[in-house]
Backbone as JSON, one array per atom type, in Angstrom:
{
  "sequence": "MRNMLEPFLDRVRSKAHILEILPAYSLTCCMISENDRSAFIISKGRIELIDRYDSLDIKVEGPSEILCQLFSGAGKLTDEKLVFRGSFRQFLLLDSLLNLTKEPTI",
  "N": [[108.2, 93.17, 97.14], [108.5, 91.96, 99.52], [107.79, 93.85, 101.39], [105.1, 93.77, 101.48], [104.68, 91.11, 102.3], [105.67, 90.94, 105.04], [103.9, 92.46, 106.81], [101.57, 91.09, 106.33], [102.34, 88.46, 107.37], [102.77, 89.24, 110.03], [100.14, 89.79, 110.75], [99.18, 87.31, 110.68], [100.48, 85.96, 112.67], [99.55, 87.5, 114.85], [96.96, 86.8, 115.44], [95.23, 84.57, 117.26], [93.07, 82.68, 116.75], [93.75, 82.08, 114.03], [96.15, 80.82, 114.18], [95.38, 78.31, 114.99], [94.57, 76.89, 112.67], [96.89, 76.43, 111.29], [99.2, 74.26, 109.9], [100.92, 71.47, 111.54], [103.42, 70.74, 110.48], [105.91, 72.29, 108.39], [105.34, 74.55, 105.84], [106.67, 75.66, 102.86], [106.57, 78.57, 101.01], [106.5, 80.49, 97.99], [106.44, 83.46, 96.36], [106.29, 84.88, 93.22], [107.13, 87.3, 91.12], [107.36, 89.39, 88.06], [110.01, 90.58, 88.61], [110.73, 90.09, 91.04], [111.25, 87.89, 93.89], [110.06, 86.24, 96.74], [110.01, 84.43, 99.66], [108.46, 82.4, 102.22], [108.03, 80.68, 105.31], [105.57, 78.7, 106.79], [103.99, 77.63, 109.63], [102.51, 75.88, 112.73], [104.59, 76.47, 114.57], [106.26, 78.17, 113.42], [106.67, 81.1, 111.54], [107.8, 82.92, 109.24], [109.68, 85.07, 107.07], [111.99, 83.92, 104.51], [115.39, 83.47, 103.1], [116.47, 81.53, 101.74], [115.69, 78.2, 100.33], [115.38, 74.79, 100.06], [113.38, 73.2, 98.94], [110.07, 73.62, 97.5], [106.65, 73.91, 98.59], [104.48, 75.37, 97.95], [103.75, 77.54, 95.27], [103.35, 80.71, 93.89], [102.7, 82.62, 91.14], [102.91, 85.68, 89.44], [101.82, 88.91, 88.17], [103.42, 91.7, 90.02], [101.84, 93.71, 90.95], [99.35, 92.43, 91.22], [99.94, 90.51, 92.95], [100.73, 92.13, 95.21], [98.2, 93.21, 95.79], [96.85, 90.92, 96.59], [97.99, 90.3, 99.17], [97.29, 92.51, 100.58], [94.65, 92.3, 100.81], [92.95, 92.88, 98.89], [92.91, 91.57, 96.58], [92.29, 88.38, 94.92], [93.07, 84.95, 95.36], [92.3, 83.36, 93.25], [92.52, 84.87, 91.04], [92.78, 85.31, 87.54], [95.21, 85.97, 86.46], [97.06, 84.97, 88.12], [99.33, 82.18, 88.78], [98.92, 79.22, 90.38], [100.78, 76.76, 92.16], [100.66, 73.87, 93.68], [98.98, 71.74, 96.13], [95.56, 71.09, 96.38], [94.6, 71.28, 99.01], [96.56, 72.89, 100.17], [96.07, 75.19, 98.63], [93.63, 75.97, 99.61], [94.24, 76.48, 102.31], [96.01, 78.6, 102.03], [94.38, 80.52, 100.85], [92.44, 80.75, 102.67], [94.01, 81.89, 104.86], [94.69, 84.25, 103.74], [92.18, 85.55, 103.43], [91.2, 85.65, 106.11], [93.1, 87.35, 107.2], [92.66, 89.87, 106.11], [93.4, 93.27, 105.53], [91.76, 95.7, 107.53], [89.06, 97.66, 106.16], [88.21, 101.12, 105.96]],
  "CA": [[107.16, 92.31, 97.67], [108.71, 91.63, 101.02], [107.34, 94.84, 102.39], [103.82, 93.27, 101.59], [104.68, 89.87, 103.01], [105.95, 91.14, 106.26], [102.64, 92.85, 107.45], [100.68, 89.73, 106.18], [102.9, 87.37, 108.26], [102.56, 89.78, 111.31], [98.69, 89.67, 111.07], [98.89, 85.7, 110.89], [101.07, 85.76, 114.04], [98.89, 88.13, 115.91], [95.63, 86.21, 115.54], [95.23, 83.17, 117.85], [92.28, 81.78, 116.0], [94.31, 81.6, 112.78], [97.2, 79.77, 114.38], [94.7, 77.01, 115.07], [94.45, 76.17, 111.46], [98.24, 76.23, 110.65], [99.72, 72.92, 110.12], [102.12, 71.28, 112.54], [104.58, 70.71, 109.6], [106.26, 73.53, 107.66], [105.11, 74.85, 104.4], [107.43, 76.77, 102.17], [105.71, 79.27, 100.09], [107.29, 81.33, 97.27], [105.68, 84.33, 95.53], [107.21, 85.2, 92.05], [106.57, 88.29, 90.16], [108.4, 89.64, 87.03], [111.25, 91.14, 88.89], [111.09, 89.85, 92.54], [110.93, 86.56, 94.4], [110.07, 86.23, 98.12], [109.65, 83.16, 100.1], [108.22, 82.42, 103.69], [107.73, 79.35, 105.96], [104.47, 78.82, 107.84], [103.55, 76.36, 110.63], [102.17, 76.35, 114.0], [105.81, 76.96, 115.36], [107.17, 79.06, 112.61], [106.03, 82.03, 110.56], [108.77, 83.91, 108.99], [110.22, 85.12, 105.72], [113.29, 83.16, 104.44], [116.12, 83.89, 102.0], [116.84, 80.33, 100.95], [114.99, 77.19, 100.59], [115.56, 73.55, 99.29], [112.15, 72.73, 98.02], [108.85, 74.46, 97.62], [105.4, 73.47, 98.76], [103.49, 76.27, 97.27], [104.27, 78.64, 94.45], [102.24, 81.57, 93.26], [103.46, 83.54, 90.12], [101.91, 86.6, 88.79], [102.3, 90.39, 88.25], [103.68, 92.23, 91.26], [100.69, 94.47, 91.32], [98.18, 91.58, 91.8], [100.46, 89.73, 94.32], [100.59, 93.07, 96.36], [96.84, 93.36, 96.18], [96.52, 89.73, 97.28], [98.43, 90.36, 100.56], [96.58, 93.62, 101.4], [93.39, 91.84, 100.9], [92.16, 93.53, 97.8], [92.92, 90.64, 95.51], [91.85, 87.01, 95.25], [93.98, 83.88, 94.87], [91.77, 82.88, 92.06], [92.77, 85.81, 89.86], [93.23, 84.5, 86.31], [96.58, 86.39, 86.12], [98.01, 84.13, 89.02], [99.37, 80.79, 88.57], [99.13, 78.7, 91.7], [101.23, 75.41, 92.15], [100.61, 73.15, 95.13], [97.87, 70.9, 96.27], [94.24, 71.77, 96.69], [94.55, 71.55, 100.31], [97.46, 74.03, 100.37], [95.41, 76.31, 98.14], [92.62, 76.25, 100.64], [95.0, 76.92, 103.41], [96.58, 79.99, 101.76], [93.16, 81.25, 100.53], [91.78, 81.0, 104.07], [94.82, 82.85, 105.57], [94.49, 85.62, 103.0], [90.85, 86.08, 103.77], [91.18, 85.96, 107.56], [94.04, 88.47, 107.66], [92.57, 91.03, 105.27], [93.44, 94.69, 106.16], [90.49, 96.45, 107.6], [88.75, 98.85, 105.3], [87.48, 102.04, 106.71]],
  "C": [[107.27, 91.93, 99.14], [108.06, 92.57, 101.91], [105.76, 94.56, 102.38], [103.72, 92.07, 102.38], [104.84, 90.12, 104.66], [104.61, 91.56, 107.16], [101.58, 91.8, 107.51], [101.11, 88.7, 107.26], [102.73, 87.98, 109.72], [101.05, 89.6, 111.7], [98.41, 88.12, 111.38], [99.41, 85.46, 112.35], [100.13, 86.37, 115.02], [97.4, 87.59, 116.17], [95.63, 84.8, 115.92], [94.38, 82.29, 117.22], [92.76, 81.3, 114.65], [95.44, 80.65, 113.1], [96.72, 78.43, 114.6], [94.7, 76.19, 113.79], [95.68, 75.89, 110.74], [98.48, 74.79, 110.88], [100.82, 72.67, 111.04], [103.42, 71.19, 111.79], [104.75, 72.1, 108.89], [105.89, 73.48, 106.36], [105.93, 76.03, 103.96], [106.68, 77.13, 100.95], [106.58, 80.27, 99.17], [106.35, 82.19, 96.44], [106.62, 84.92, 94.52], [106.47, 86.14, 91.21], [107.71, 88.46, 89.07], [109.64, 89.94, 87.41], [111.63, 90.89, 90.4], [110.61, 88.38, 92.92], [111.03, 86.64, 95.96], [109.35, 84.88, 98.65], [109.35, 83.24, 101.78], [107.88, 80.92, 104.0], [106.59, 79.62, 106.86], [104.14, 77.5, 108.34], [103.16, 76.8, 111.78], [103.45, 76.94, 114.7], [106.64, 77.89, 114.62], [106.59, 79.78, 111.58], [107.1, 83.01, 110.25], [109.23, 83.98, 107.38], [111.73, 84.46, 105.78], [113.94, 83.61, 103.2], [116.35, 82.56, 101.09], [115.93, 79.27, 101.35], [115.51, 76.1, 99.66], [114.55, 73.15, 98.39], [110.94, 73.76, 98.43], [107.49, 73.69, 97.79], [104.38, 74.19, 98.05], [104.31, 77.28, 96.57], [103.19, 79.44, 93.76], [103.2, 82.51, 92.5], [102.46, 84.45, 89.49], [102.57, 87.98, 88.65], [102.32, 91.0, 89.66], [102.46, 93.02, 91.77], [99.53, 93.57, 91.9], [98.61, 90.87, 92.93], [100.35, 90.76, 95.52], [99.15, 93.24, 96.8], [96.4, 92.02, 96.99], [96.83, 89.81, 98.77], [97.82, 91.45, 101.34], [95.21, 93.3, 101.51], [92.49, 92.28, 99.87], [92.03, 92.55, 96.64], [92.55, 89.32, 95.93], [92.94, 86.09, 94.56], [93.53, 83.26, 93.62], [91.77, 83.64, 90.85], [93.28, 85.01, 88.7], [94.73, 84.88, 85.82], [97.69, 85.59, 87.02], [98.07, 82.75, 88.57], [99.75, 80.17, 89.92], [99.75, 77.14, 91.5], [101.36, 74.97, 93.44], [99.24, 72.49, 95.08], [96.7, 71.85, 96.58], [94.1, 72.22, 98.04], [95.44, 72.75, 100.76], [96.86, 75.18, 99.73], [94.33, 76.88, 99.01], [93.18, 76.87, 101.85], [95.37, 78.38, 103.15], [95.44, 80.92, 101.55], [92.57, 81.62, 101.96], [92.68, 82.05, 104.8], [94.7, 84.25, 104.96], [93.17, 86.27, 103.39], [90.69, 86.5, 105.26], [92.03, 87.03, 108.0], [93.81, 89.75, 106.81], [92.87, 92.32, 106.13], [92.11, 95.26, 106.36], [90.35, 97.58, 106.71], [87.99, 99.9, 106.17], [86.56, 102.79, 105.94]]
}
C-alpha cells in the first residue's frame, strides 16, 4: 500500500491550490488492509509517510484492492467495503484530497 500512498502524497505536494485547503495542524491518517498498515501525516507544513504514531485522527480500513483504487482515483471513500473513522470534517478533507489528486485518465 505504501507504493500507492507515495504517488498520492507527491501529487498533494505538487499542487499549490491543494496546499491551501490543508490544515495548519497535523492530521495522522492510517490505512489498514487485511495484511498491511500504512500511515501518513498531512498538514500545510508536513506531508509524509510515517512508520510510527502515538495517536490517529483518521483511520480507513478495507480490502487492499479497494484502498489501492482509492489512491489511484478509481475508488471512492464512500465505498461500502471501507470503514472510515474520524470526524465528518476529516472525511470531507480526505475525500477532497482524493478527488483533487486523481491520476489523469487518457
